[in-house]
N, C-alpha and C positions, 0 to 999 in steps of 0.2 A: 096835173103830174106834179107840181110842188104840194098841193095840199093833200096828197096820197101820201108822198116821203115825209111830211110832217106829222101825220098820224101814225105813220110807220114806225118812228122813232120818238113818238111820246112816251113810249115806256120806259125805255132807255133813259131820258132826261129825269123821268120821276127817281127810277133807283139812283141815278149818280148823285140828285140832289140831297137823297136819302143818304148817301155815302158820304159825302161831302159834309153833313152834320153829325155824323154818328163817329166819325173814325179822323184822326189827326192825322195831319201831313207827316210821314217818317222818312222821307227821302226825295231824290229826284234820278230820273235817269238819264246818266250823262255819261255812257259807255262807249259813246258812238254809235253808228250804224249797226243794226241787230242784222245777223248774216243771213242774207236769202234763202229761201228753199233752193234745193238743188237737188240734182240726178246725179249721182256718185258713183264710183266704183268699189267694190270691197277690195280686202287684201289679195295678191295676187291676180289681179286685173279681172277676177270674175264679176259680170254684169249683175249690180243688185237691182229689186224690184222697183221700177221707177216711181216716186210720188204720186201717190193716187190709184195705183194700180193695186194695191192690196186686196186680198181675198177676205173677207170678214168671216168670224165663225157663225155658228148657227145661233138662233136666239132663244133663250131659256127662259122658260116661264117662270117670274118668284112670286107674283100675287096676281091672283083673279081679281079681286077689287080691293085697289083699281088695278085695271091691266098692266101690268110692269114686266117687261123682259129685259134681260141681259145679254149682251154680247160679250164673251170675255176677250176676244182679239176682234175687235172692229176695226182698229187703225193699228198699222205699225209703229215699234218705237222710234223709228226713224221720221214717220210722219207726225209724230206727237213733238217731236223736237222740233220739226219744221213748222209746226202751228205755233208753238211758244215762242219761237222766234220771230213768227208774223205778229203774234199779239205785244210783245216788247218792240217793234218797230211801229207799231202805230203811236205807241207812246214817248217816243226818241223826244227828249230835251222838254218834256214836263213831268210836272209833277205828280207823284202819286199816293196813295193812301195804302192801310191796308185791307182796303178791297178795288180791285181796279177792275173795270168793266169798259169794252171797246166793242164797236159795230164793225163788221167786216161787208164792206160794200165791195161786190165784185168789181165794179168798175172805177174802182179808186186808183187815181193815178200814181200812186205809189208801189202798186202790185205791178211785177212784170209780167210778161204775157204766161209763162211758166207758172208762174204762181197766182194766175187768174183760173189756168187751167187745172191745176190742183186744188183751189178751193172748188169749182165746178165739180169735179170729179166727188170732193166729202159730200157737198149737198145732194149730188145723185146719189151717191149711198146711204145717206138717210132717209132719202125720198122713197127707194125700194122698200124700207121697211116701216115707213110710215105712210105708205101707201099713197102718195101724192107728190106730183113733182113741184119744186119751187115754183111760186108764182109772185105776180107784182103785189099781193094783197098780203102777205106776211113778211116779217123783218127778218133781215138777213142774217148769218151768222153770227154769235155775239162770244166773244171771248172773254173769261173771267180770269183774274188771277186772286186769290186769296191767300192771306197771312195768319199767324196766330195774333190775337189779341185777349185782353182781359175780362169780355164779357161773361159773367156768372151761369148765364143762360145756354142751354144745352142747344138749342133752335134760335141762335143769339139775332136773327132779324126775325122772328115771328114766324109763324104759317100761315100759307096763303094756297089759293088754286091759280093757277097760270091764265085765267081769264082777267087776273087783276092787274091795274095799269092801262084800263082803257082799250083792253084786248078782248071784246066780248066773242070772238069766232076762233078762240084758240081750240084746238081738241088733241093736241098731243104734243110730249115735249121730248126730246132728245139729248142727252147730256153723256158728250165725250169726257173721259177721264184722261189729262193728257200726263197726269203726273201719280206716283205711288202713294198713298198716305198711310203710315206702318199703323196696324192697329193698336188702340187706344189712344190716339193722336186725334180723334174725331175726324171732322171733314166729310162723314157720310151724308148721303141724301136720305133724309128720314120720313117714312109714311106712316105717321102714328094709328092710321085705321087701317091699315093695309090687313087683309086677311091670307096670310101666305102657309107656307107648309107647316102644319103642326099648329093650327091656329086653335084657340082654346076660347070660348064664348066667355065674357064675363060682363057683370054689369057695367063697371066703368068703361069698358068698351062702346057698348050700346048708349051710355048717356053721354059719351063723347060724339059719337056718331048722330046724337038726334041736334046736339048743338052745332054740330057741322052742318048739319041740314036747315036747321032754323037759322044761321047766319046768313045761308045764300037766300034764303027765303028774303031776308031782309036785304039782298043786294049787298052783303059785305063778303068780300073776297079775299081779305088779309086781316091777321087778328090785331095788325096795328091801327085799322081804321076805327075798332071799338075801345080798343086799350089806350091809343095814345091821341085819336082824333075826336073820341067821344060819338062817334058814328052810332045811332043806332039806339041810345041813351043807356040807362044803367042794365036793362034786360041785356042787352049785346054785349056788354061789358062780361057779365058773368057767363053767358056762353061763350065769350072768346076766352076767358080764362081757364072755363073747363076744356076747353078744347088745348090748351097751350101746357095745362098740367098733365095730359095724357101724351103730348109731346116731350116731356120732359123724364118720362117714365121710357129708361132705357130698355125695358123689357118687351114694350109695347110696339105690335106692327111690324114694319119689315125697313131694314136700314141698307144702302147700297155704298159699299164701302170703295172710295177711288181706286182702283188699279191700272196703273199705265195702259193705255190701248185697249181698254174696255171700253163700254157704252151701254147707257141705261136709257130705256124710251118707254113712257107711260102715257098712259091716255087720261084726258082731264075729263072729255065727254063719253057716258055710258052707250050701249046700245040704241038708246031713245034718242040720243042726240044731246042728253041734258048734262050739266055739269054735275059731275059723280061727285058727290060729298066724300066718297072715299079718297079721293086725290088731293086731299090737303095734306102738302108735305112743308118741309123748309131744312137750312142746308144747317148742318151740326158743326159748332165752333170748333176749329182747329187749337188743339193744344202742344204745347213743346215750344223750342227754341224758335228764333227766326229762320232757320234752317228748314222747318216744317213749310212747305206751301202745297196748295193745291190749284193745279190750273185747268180750267176746263174749256170746251168749246159747247156752245147749247144751241140749240133749232127750235125754234117755238112755231110749230105748223100750224096752220089756220084754213079752214074751209074757206074753197076758192069763192069768189063771188057769185057765180052764177049757179052754186048750190044752197046760198043763205036764206033766200025767200021760201023755196020748196025744195024737198028732197035732202034737208041737212040731217035727218036720222039715220036714211039710207046711205048716204055718203060715209059717218062715221062707223054707222054698224059694220058696210063694208071694209074700211081701212082696218079695224079691229078684228075681223075674221081672218084677212090677209095675212096679219101677221102672224097670227098663231098657225099658219099652214105649214 
């Protein structure tokens, strides 16, 4: 069990190491205990919807390649505020940088029974659209807080597919946006190869798509592996640069802008169960003052162990079809 836990959080450690190298420490959370999630009553004594009982809006298809859906009202604003409070609670008394990442272990001693129940309901809500219940073979919920920083690249941490970080069995990712980011302030989730509504084929698109496929053939799932770590040699570096250039084109593909309470879910694998080259993506840097911030809750869905040796394609294909129904 200890070995499984170590594997599950390897990706978190790898990202944290990268953040520690890239971002300077800008402060410390010293505001005392963050307020716990509570069930409250609205003005006039009318009962509000308890945390975890919000009914999400229907999924809207925004891209077929890769498969990307958006729910505009997946969690309530009250639930967003409670989740943000819990993210800060995990960092109480600790230093943080312009990018903060924390894991939500359901049975952590810091959570009250009400908070455990709340997180469990969020997991169940995501599982309903991802086509698979939460299970021990996948990482639990991950909270992220991003602040503006001076990086000049649009996708400031490069582009990747979500099997990176030694997580080869991921098949879909859900991103819940807990804050609004105004138009023009960045922060979008960018899919530079997506074929969304009004897609117009052009040479640059197909060249970048071929580069994305060739990188995967070389077992490269993050552009930094080629551009920073020199994995794959000069050829891989050229391919990664071509893909990054496509990501820098603000008119290419599909971008999902953070809107408080919304959720984007996308599939890393296609109907054949293979890693989808269309699913390369990145986070757009935030622009503006320190008042601008992006807070998300993410869930990386993984293929259960019993389907990994056989039946993987059928499992993934089934989850994709059910999400569109």
